[in-house]
N, C-alpha and C positions, 0 to 999 in steps of 0.2 A: 583979182579975186573971181572965183566962180561959185555958184550955188549948186548944190546937189540936192535934187528932190527925190525922195524915196517914197514910193506909194505901195501900199499893201492892200490887196483886195481879199476879203474873207467872206465866206458864205455863212449866213445865219439861218438856222432852222428853228422854228418855234418849239419843237419838241423832238424827242427821240423817234416818235412815230412817223415823222416826215422823212427820216433817213432811209436810204436803201436797205433792204432786208438784211443783207450780209453785214452792214455796218451796225444795224440795230443789234444783231447777234453779238458782234464784237464788243459793243458798248455794254451789253448784258454781262459779258465775261469780265469786262473791266469793273463793273459794279460788284460782281461776286468777289473779285480779287480785292477790291477796296474794303470789303467787310472783313477781310482776313488781315488787314494792315496791323502792324504793331505800332500804335501811336498813343502810348500812355501819358506822354508829356504835353503834346499839343492838342490832343483829342481831335485831330484833323486827319482824316483817313483819305488816302489817294489810291486809286486803282488804275492800272494800265494794262491794255491788251494790244499786242502787236501781231498783225497778220503778215507772215513772211511769204516770199515769192514761191516757196515750195509748198504752201498751204498750211504749214504749221502755225499755231497760235501760241505766243509766248506771253505769260502773265507776269506782272510785278505789282508790288504794293510798297508803301513807305515803311521803312524799318528804322524806328527811332532808337536812341541810346541815351543813357543818363549823361554821358559825355557828348553833348549835342553835336559837335562836328563829326562824330563817328557814325551817325545815322546815314541813311541813304534814301533818296526819293524813289517813288514807284517807277518813274520813267527810266532812271539809270539802272535800277534793279533789273528791269525787263530788257533794256538794250544790251547790258553787259552779259546777261544770261544768253540772249540771242547770239551775241558775238562769240561766246564761249562754246555754245552747244551747236550752232549752225554757222560756223565761220564762212564768210563769203556769200551767204544767202541774203539777198536784199530784203529790207523791211518795206512793205508796200503801204500799209495803213496802220495808224496808231489811234486807239480810242482811250481817252482819259476822263476820269470822273472823280469828284471829291465829295466828302461829307464831313461836316463838323458835328461833334457830339454836343456842342454848346449852342448852335443856332442853325437855322436852315440856310443852306448855300444855294441860292437860285440864280447866281451869276456865273456864266461860263468862266472857268478858272484855267488859264493856260499854264504850260510848264514854266518853272522858275528859270532864271538865267543859266544856272549851272546845267540844268537838264537840256535846255536849248543848245548849249555848246556841245554837250555830249552827243546829242542826237545829230547835230550838224556834222560832227566828225564822221559818223556812220553814213549820213546822206552823201557827203562829199565823196567818201571812199567808194560807195556803191554806184555813184554816177547817175542815180535816178532819184526823183523826189519821193519823200515820204509824205503821204497825206495824213494830216493830224486833225482829229475831231476831239473837241474838249467841251466839258459841261460842268455844272455844279452837281448838286444832289438831284435837282429837278430843273425844269424850265428849258430854256433855249440851248442849242448846241451850235458851236462855231466850227467851221471847217477851214483849215489852211491847206492849200494845195502843196505846200512844201515847208520844210523847216525854215528855209530862206525867207518865207513870209513872216515868220515870227522872230527871226534874227537876221535882218537884211545885210548887215555888214559882218559876215561870218569871218572869224579868225580860223584859218586852217593851216595845214602843213606847208602850203606854198610860201608863207611868210618866213618860215624857218630855213628855207633852202637858199643856198648861195646863188648869187646871180652871175 
């Protein structure tokens, strides 16, 4: 038997104001996208802003549906739009923010597992890491240097290939 140790190192900023200016602006765009979310069932709004290698910024927000599995998270709305509109263009940085209409969210809220997997697919395919910044409505911001820091044992297409 062997033991496998996985270590993730994340950076934590006390507030948005500590972030580099370009990331502050990206987080502001994510906050604006968050406020346009369609979340009548959960009252939990999520906004995403992705800076692409070509300089374009792609936005997304969660889109709920009365048939709950039919909704889509902000991260996947944005990454699928980026893939459809700018195929082959790398995603450099992602900013994520959440807000509940029922309570103040002051804890950094990372992407859900499904979104981590969807983002991992794009990161693996582009061959370069995506930097991810995530926060609640206010308070500290966490930075992951790669999706692999949030999903260290990535399932990708290499598992589907014949050996």
